[in-house]
C-alpha positions as CSV (number, residue, x, y, z in Angstrom):
1,M,0.0,0.0,0.0
2,L,1.2,3.5,-0.8
3,L,2.1,5.6,2.2
4,K,-0.3,8.3,1.3
5,K,-3.2,5.8,1.1
6,A,-2.1,4.3,4.4
7,I,-2.3,7.7,6.0
8,E,-5.8,8.3,4.7
9,T,-6.8,4.9,6.1
10,Y,-5.4,5.7,9.5
11,L,-7.1,9.1,9.6
12,D,-10.4,7.4,8.7
13,Y,-9.8,5.0,11.6
14,L,-9.3,7.9,14.0
15,K,-12.6,9.4,12.8
16,A,-14.3,6.1,13.4
17,K,-12.8,6.1,16.9
18,E,-14.4,9.6,17.4
19,R,-11.1,11.2,18.1
20,S,-11.4,15.0,18.3
21,K,-11.1,17.1,15.1
22,E,-8.0,18.8,16.5
23,T,-6.3,15.5,17.1
24,I,-7.1,14.2,13.6
25,R,-5.9,17.5,12.1
26,G,-2.7,17.4,14.1
27,Y,-1.9,13.7,13.2
28,G,-2.8,14.3,9.6
29,Q,-0.5,17.3,9.4
30,E,2.4,15.4,10.9
31,L,2.0,12.3,8.8
32,N,1.6,14.2,5.6
33,A,4.8,16.1,6.4
34,L,6.5,12.7,6.9
35,S,5.1,11.5,3.6
36,L,6.5,14.6,1.8
37,F,9.9,14.2,3.4
38,I,10.2,10.5,2.4
39,E,8.9,11.0,-1.1
40,Q,11.6,13.7,-1.6
41,E,14.2,11.3,-0.3
42,H,13.0,8.5,-2.5
43,N,12.3,10.8,-5.5
44,G,8.7,9.7,-5.9
45,A,5.7,7.9,-4.4
46,V,6.6,5.5,-1.6
47,Y,5.1,2.2,-0.6
48,L,5.0,1.1,3.0
49,D,7.4,-1.8,2.3
50,D,10.0,0.7,1.0
51,I,10.2,2.6,4.3
52,E,13.0,1.8,6.6
53,L,13.9,3.0,10.2
54,K,16.5,5.4,8.7
55,D,13.7,7.2,6.9
56,L,11.8,7.8,10.2
57,E,15.0,8.8,11.9
58,G,15.9,11.1,9.0
59,Y,12.6,12.9,9.3
60,L,13.0,13.5,13.0
61,T,16.6,14.7,12.4
62,R,15.3,17.2,9.8
63,Q,12.7,18.5,12.3
64,K,15.4,19.1,14.8
65,E,17.5,20.9,12.2
66,K,14.4,23.1,11.4
67,G,14.3,24.1,15.1
68,S,11.5,21.8,16.4
69,S,11.7,21.6,20.2
70,A,12.4,18.4,22.1
71,K,8.8,18.4,23.3
72,T,7.5,18.7,19.7
73,R,9.8,15.9,18.5
74,S,8.7,13.7,21.4
75,R,5.1,14.2,20.2
76,Q,6.2,13.4,16.7
77,V,7.7,10.1,17.9
78,S,4.4,9.3,19.6
79,I,2.4,9.9,16.4
80,L,4.8,7.7,14.4
81,R,4.4,4.9,16.9
82,S,0.7,5.2,17.0
83,F,0.6,5.1,13.1
84,Y,2.8,2.1,12.9
85,A,1.0,0.2,15.7
86,F,-2.2,0.6,13.5
87,L,-0.4,-0.6,10.4
88,F,1.1,-3.6,12.1
89,K,-2.2,-4.5,13.7
90,R,-3.9,-4.4,10.3
91,D,-1.2,-6.5,8.7
92,L,-0.2,-3.6,6.4
93,V,3.5,-3.9,7.5
94,E,5.5,-7.0,8.5
95,K,7.1,-5.3,11.5
96,D,6.7,-2.2,13.5
97,I,9.9,-0.3,12.8
98,S,8.8,2.7,14.9
99,Q,9.5,0.7,18.1
100,K,13.2,1.1,17.4
101,L,12.9,4.9,17.5
102,E,14.6,6.4,20.5
103,S,12.4,8.3,22.9
104,I,13.1,12.0,23.2
105,S,13.1,13.4,26.7
106,Y,12.5,17.0,27.6
107,Q,12.2,19.2,30.6
108,E,8.6,20.2,31.2
109,K,8.6,23.9,32.0
110,E,6.5,25.1,34.9
111,R,3.3,26.6,33.5
112,T,2.5,30.3,34.1
113,H,-0.4,30.7,36.5
114,L,-2.1,33.5,38.4
115,T,-2.4,33.6,42.2
116,P,-5.9,34.3,43.6
117,E,-4.8,37.9,44.3
118,E,-3.5,38.4,40.7
119,M,-6.7,36.8,39.4
120,E,-8.8,39.3,41.4
121,T,-6.8,42.2,40.2
122,L,-7.0,41.0,36.6
123,I,-10.8,40.7,36.8
124,E,-11.3,44.1,38.4
125,N,-9.4,45.8,35.5
126,I,-11.3,44.1,32.6
127,D,-13.4,46.8,30.9
128,H,-15.4,44.5,28.6
129,P,-18.4,43.3,30.7
130,L,-19.0,40.1,28.7
131,V,-15.3,39.1,28.8
132,K,-15.2,39.9,32.5
133,T,-18.0,37.5,33.1
134,A,-16.3,34.9,30.9
135,T,-13.1,35.3,32.8
136,I,-14.8,34.9,36.2
137,T,-16.4,31.7,34.8
138,M,-13.1,30.2,33.6
139,A,-11.4,31.2,36.8
140,N,-14.1,29.3,38.8
141,T,-14.6,26.3,36.6
142,G,-11.4,25.6,34.6
143,L,-13.3,25.5,31.3
144,R,-11.3,25.6,28.1
145,I,-12.0,28.7,26.1
146,S,-13.5,26.5,23.3
147,E,-15.8,24.9,25.8
148,L,-16.9,28.2,27.2
149,C,-17.7,29.7,23.8
150,K,-19.8,26.6,22.9
151,L,-22.0,26.8,26.1
152,T,-25.7,27.2,25.4
153,L,-28.4,28.5,27.7
154,N,-29.5,24.9,28.3
155,D,-26.0,23.9,29.4
156,V,-26.0,26.3,32.4
157,D,-28.4,25.1,35.0
158,L,-28.6,27.8,37.7
159,K,-31.3,25.8,39.6
160,K,-29.1,22.8,40.1
161,N,-25.9,24.9,40.0
162,L,-24.3,22.8,37.3
163,I,-22.6,23.4,33.9
164,Q,-22.8,20.7,31.3
165,V,-19.8,20.5,29.1
166,R,-20.7,18.7,25.9
167,Q,-18.0,17.1,23.7
168,G,-15.0,18.6,25.4
169,K,-11.5,17.5,24.4
170,G,-11.6,13.9,23.2
171,N,-15.4,14.3,22.7
172,K,-16.0,13.7,26.4
173,D,-18.9,15.2,28.3
174,R,-18.5,16.3,31.9
175,V,-20.4,18.2,34.6
176,I,-18.9,21.1,36.6
177,P,-20.5,22.5,39.8
178,I,-21.2,26.2,40.0
179,N,-20.0,27.8,43.3
180,A,-22.0,30.5,45.1
181,K,-19.6,33.3,43.9
182,L,-19.9,32.3,40.2
183,K,-23.7,31.8,40.5
184,E,-24.1,35.4,41.6
185,E,-22.1,36.6,38.7
186,L,-24.0,34.5,36.1
187,V,-27.4,35.6,37.5
188,N,-26.3,39.3,37.2
189,Y,-25.0,38.6,33.7
190,L,-28.3,37.2,32.5
191,N,-30.3,40.0,34.1
192,T,-28.2,43.0,33.2
193,I,-25.4,42.2,30.7
194,R,-26.5,39.6,28.2
195,P,-27.9,41.4,25.1
196,K,-31.4,40.7,23.8
197,T,-30.7,38.2,21.1
198,T,-32.2,35.0,19.6
199,S,-28.8,33.3,20.0
200,S,-28.9,30.1,22.1
201,Y,-25.3,30.6,23.2
202,F,-24.9,31.5,26.9
203,F,-22.1,34.0,26.2
204,A,-23.8,35.9,23.4
205,T,-23.1,39.0,21.4
206,T,-25.5,41.1,19.3
207,R,-23.4,41.0,16.1
208,T,-22.3,37.4,15.8
209,G,-24.4,35.6,18.4
210,R,-21.5,34.2,20.3
211,L,-18.4,35.3,22.2
212,S,-15.1,34.4,20.3
213,R,-11.8,33.2,21.8
214,Q,-10.1,36.0,19.9
215,T,-12.1,38.6,21.8
216,V,-11.4,37.0,25.1
217,N,-7.6,36.7,24.5
218,E,-7.3,40.2,23.0
219,T,-9.1,41.7,26.0
220,L,-6.9,39.8,28.5
221,I,-3.7,40.9,26.7
222,E,-4.9,44.5,26.7
223,T,-5.8,44.3,30.4
224,V,-2.4,42.8,31.3
225,A,-0.7,45.6,29.3
226,K,-2.7,48.2,31.2
227,L,-1.6,46.6,34.5
228,G,2.0,46.6,33.4
229,W,2.5,42.9,34.1
230,E,5.2,40.9,32.4
231,K,3.2,37.7,32.5
232,H,1.6,36.5,29.3
233,V,-2.0,35.8,30.2
234,T,-4.4,34.1,27.9
235,A,-7.7,32.2,28.4
236,H,-5.7,29.0,28.8
237,I,-3.7,30.5,31.6
238,L,-7.0,31.0,33.5
239,R,-7.5,27.3,33.2
240,H,-4.0,26.6,34.5
241,S,-4.6,29.0,37.4
242,F,-7.9,27.4,38.3
243,A,-6.2,24.0,38.6
244,S,-3.1,25.3,40.3
245,N,-5.0,27.1,43.0
246,L,-7.2,24.0,43.6
247,V,-4.1,21.9,44.1
248,R,-2.5,24.5,46.3
249,N,-5.6,24.5,48.5
250,Q,-5.1,20.7,48.8
251,A,-7.9,19.6,46.6
252,P,-7.5,15.9,45.8
253,L,-5.9,15.3,42.4
254,P,-8.6,12.9,41.2
255,A,-11.2,15.6,41.8
256,V,-9.1,18.2,39.9
257,Q,-8.7,15.7,37.1
258,K,-12.4,15.2,36.8
259,L,-13.2,18.9,36.8
260,L,-10.6,19.5,34.1
261,G,-11.7,16.5,32.0
262,H,-8.2,15.0,31.9
263,S,-7.8,11.3,30.9
264,N,-5.1,10.6,33.4
265,L,-3.5,12.0,36.6
266,T,-0.1,12.5,34.9
267,V,-1.5,15.5,33.0
268,T,-3.2,16.9,36.1
269,S,0.0,16.7,38.2
270,R,1.6,19.4,36.0
271,Y,-0.5,21.9,37.9
272,I,1.4,21.3,41.1
273,H,3.5,24.5,41.6
274,Q,5.9,25.1,44.5
275,D,6.9,28.6,45.5
276,I,9.9,29.3,47.8
277,G,7.6,29.8,50.8
278,Q,6.1,26.4,50.4
279,L,9.6,24.9,50.0
280,Q,10.8,26.6,53.1
281,Q,7.9,25.3,55.1
282,A,8.7,21.8,53.8
283,V,12.3,21.7,54.9
284,N,11.4,23.1,58.3
285,L,9.3,20.0,58.9
286,I,12.6,17.9,59.0
């Protein structure tokens, strides 16, 4: 089978498995880049049987030469292994050559997050009423910006104090409780801020019917600039901050995992941050 055809077959498989659109797009982009590289090396269309370990290693080396980070190349190795595991399982290749690829280690950088005090200051200085409410919501729920923008009026139940997240990352649904502070803000939003519109989206605008991630991020960047902060704050940083502050207040990791919609605790554990004060307290226990 031609490599190009194999890639198409694999992507169809991912769609059948209901992997997210972003995952399928990312895998397709990576594998098509691999196909282009190998075809250039072989001067023409390539069959799976023609591909050797040195071709995969050559592709990764080229990515490194182009400036790809170790983290990016680690992900590329993961995609290649997933692709070849599929090919081997379907008897499209005689052996899984990707298993001989060396893993690429990298140092995970501590993620930027806002302390509760910084979050309060940020919110107080947001001039855009709709974005201010959206920021408060993300700060109290850990919603992804894509999830927030997709919320409908039916997804927010202020009687049961629950937010229903439909088809989050990985097409997974989850429920997030609404605390008392957030409920007060959402009730006020519905009564005084939300425009009169036929839009079914909870965070609605008069012109387009829904709040966009661009508007949220642009407003956050403008607010941070006004405050003179050096931190780069986006909607995703609000999610990091929600998780980090929960962990700092000793919320159980499994609970944080469920609220964030993570598939495993390894991802959730990245939100454990230690400041010098906490470290000092720790050594004083000895």
